[in-house]
N, C-alpha and C positions, 0 to 999 in steps of 0.2 A: 450398532450404528444404523441410522436410518437408510432408506433406499437412496442411491446417489441422485443428487439434484445438481444440475449445472447452473452456474452463475456467470453468464457471459456479459461482456461489456466493459465499460470504463468505471473503475472503482477507486476514487482518490484516497490515498492514505492521508486523511485530513489533519491539518495542523491543529494544535491545541492553543487556545488563547489563554494567556496567563496575565494576572494582574501584576502590579508593581512589586508585590511581595513574593512572587513566584507561585501563587496559588491559582488553581484553575478558575477561570472566569466562566461560569456555566452559561450565563445568558449570551455573552458574546460568542462563545463557541457554538451554541445552538443556532444563533443567528447566521453564523458563517456556514454551518452545515446546511441550513435551509437554502442559502444562496446557491450552494453547489447542486442541491436537488433541483432548484428552479432552473439551473443551467442544463439539466438533462442527464446527469450522471446516473449510472445504473446501480450504484450501491455506495456505501460509505464504510471506510475502514478507520476505526479509532485506535489509539494506543499503538501505532506503528512507529517506525523510526522517525518518519516525518512529524509525527505527533509528539516526539521527544519522550517516549515512554521510558527509555533507558535512564532518564534523569528524574523519574518520578518515584516517590515512595509507594508502598502498597496501598495506602489510603487513596492516593491520587489515581493510581491505576484502576482502582475499583470505581472511583467517582467518574472518571472519564467514560467508562463503559456505560454507566447510568445515564450520563449526559447524551451519549450517542444513541442509546436505545430510545430515549424520550424524544430526541430530535427526528429520528427516522421512522418511528412507529407507523406502520401502515402506508408508508410512502415508498421506501426502497429498503433492500436488505441491509442490516447492520452487521459488520464483521468486527469482532473485538480481538485486539492483539493481546495474547495471553502467554507469550513466550517468556521463558526464564531458564537460566543455566540449571537450576534445580528442578528436577521432574516433579517433586512434591509441590513446589510453589506454582509451577505451571498448571498442575492439576487444580490447585486451590483457585487460581485466577480463572481457569476455564469453567469450573463449576459455578463460580460467581457469575460469569458472563451468561451461562446457560440460564441460571435462575433469574437473572436480570431481564432476560428476553432477547438476547442477541441471537441472530439467525445462524451464526457460525463463529468459530474461533480460528484465528490465524496465529500459529505458534512458531516463532523464530527458532532456528537451530541453536541448540546449546553450543557454546564455544569455549567455555573454560570450566573444568579442564577439557582440553581438546579431545573430542570423542572419536571413536572408531565408527565405521558404518554400522556395525552391529549395535553399538551403543545408541546411535541415532535411531535405528529401527526400534529398539526397545523403548526408547524415550517416547516416541509417538504411539507405539502400541499400548503402552501403559496409560497414557493420557486418554486415548480413544476409548479404552475400556471403562473409563470413569464418567464419560459424558454421553449424551444422547443427541447432540447437535453436530453438524458437520465440522470436521477438523481439517484445517489447511496447513501445509508446511510453508514456511517462509525462509528462503535461502538467499543470502547476500554475501557471497564469499569475499568480495572486494572490501567489505566493511568489517566482517567478523573473522575472516581467516579460516572459515570452515565451510566445506561444500558437502552437498548430498549427491551421491551418484545417481544417475537416472535409474539404474537397476534397483537401488534402494527405494526410490519413489515408486517404481512399478511393483515392487514386492509389497509395500504398504498398501498400495491401491488394490492390488489383486486380492489381498487378504481382508480388505474392507475396513482398514483402519483410518485411511484418509480419503477425502473427497476432492482435494484440489491442492494446488501449489502456487505460490507467488515466487517465480524464479527470477530473481534479480541477478542474472548471470550475464556478464558482458559478452560472452561467447554464445551467440544465438543457436549454435549447433547443440548446446546443452539443452536449451528449451525444446528444440525440435526433437531431440532424442527422447525426452520425456513424453512428448506427444505421441511419438511412434510406439514406445514401449507400453504406454497406458492405453493405446488404441482409441484415444478420444473419449474414454469413459469417465474421466475426471476433469474438473475445471483446471485449465492451465493458463495462468496469467503471466505475462512478461512484465518485469519491473522497471524497465528503462523506457523512457518516453521516446527516445530516438528509434526504438525498435517496435513500436506498436504495429505498424503495417507489415514489416517483414515477419513478425511473429504470427500475425493473423493469416498471412499467406501460407505459413508452414503448419497451420492447424491449431494455433493457440486460440483461446476463447476471448481474450481481451487483455487489459492492462491495469495494473495497480501502479500508477505513476505519480510521482511527487508533483510534477508540473500541472497535474489535473486540479491543483488548488488555485492556480493563478490563471490558467486558460482552460477551464473545464469544457467549455463549448467546443473549442477547437479539437480537443482530444476526442470528444464524442463524435464530432464530424468525421474524423479519420475512421473511426469504427463504423459509423453509419454508412459512409460512402463505400467502404469495403463490402459491407453486407448487401448493399444495393448493386454490387458489381461494377461500380464506377472507380476502377482501379487507378486510372490516370489522375482523376480529381483527388483521390485519396493520397496518391504519391505526392502531388503538389502540396496538399495540406500538411502531410508529414514533413516534407522538407522545409516548409515555412516556419516550423517551430524550432529548428536547429539553432538559430541565432540566440533565441531566448534561453534555451537549455544551456548553451555555452556561457552566456553571460551570468547565469545563476549558479552554475555548478562546476565550472572549469577549474577553479582554484581552491575550493573549500567544500566542506560537507555539512556544516551546521545549518540551522534553519533561518538564521538572521537575514541573509540575502533574499530568500524566498518571502519572508514576512515584510521586508522593505518593499519588494515589488508589489505584493498584495495591498499594502498601504497606499502605494501610488494609485491604485485603482479605486481607492475610497473606502476600503474596508478596515475597520478598527480592530486589528488583530494583535496589538501589543508587540512585545519583543520575545526573542528566544531565551531560554534559560541558560545560565552559565554551566560549563565554560563556553563562552563565545566571545567575539570581539566586534567592535564597531565596523560596519561596512564602509570601506573607503569611498570617497566621493566619486572617484573614477569608475568604480564598479557600479555605483548607483546610476551614473549617467549611461553606462552600457545597458543596464536593465531597462531604463526609461526609453532609450533609443529603440530597443527591440520591441518593447510594448507598443511604441508608436508605429513601427513597421507593420505590426499585426492589427493596427487600427483600434487598439485598446485605450489609447490616450489621444 
């Protein structure tokens, strides 16, 4: 592994734009990534949950990495999602990302068959030994039903196998314990947009948050205000986005509501892949109302 490099800031797990046949629309995806970069984000994460990677075949998963690398080259770091239940396939994807020019890989926890902490440790150790770019853990127990204990994260970090983690854990104590046990030596991102400021206050380095796709500037402002010591302003900005978060994510977890909101802002991002369903008009109006409150419409 290379010497540990920190990646602080706001890194949106970018949506993937698909055409009407469910194939990746490279040009529209690159255009949207450029929009996020123009809004001041500190990095781009392709092929994450928000990017609908779990619904892609292997060819698509490799293609979206290429698209991300091309869009980000020389502008901001590109993080490639290369997680898979199979350690062998995760290695294949991670090697592909390295060869394609990704700055780091983000590997979601394997969740089936449900692994022990020792199996999780060995999964990441095995992948790390096969690549020469930074390896990040991605944990989202609420979605996948598997968690990584802070002690396992610290062990992997201490032995040099990982350089960071996206901790999409609703209990912020979990994120704080990772920060404490790793002594700030690796990058720790919180995955929930409602916890950007609390996580920063507890020593996290930033956030990989889905809402960074629709209000990237506001997420960056929370981070920048905190770094400038303007805690009261950061608190106000953090609280201001709660309404939109609730409108988008309170009742479902697919990406269609998010894409509907982004389209309201004038970006041609298409629709989410199946299985999904049409967003009710009432939900669309709630999203529109919250975007107006934020001055986006």
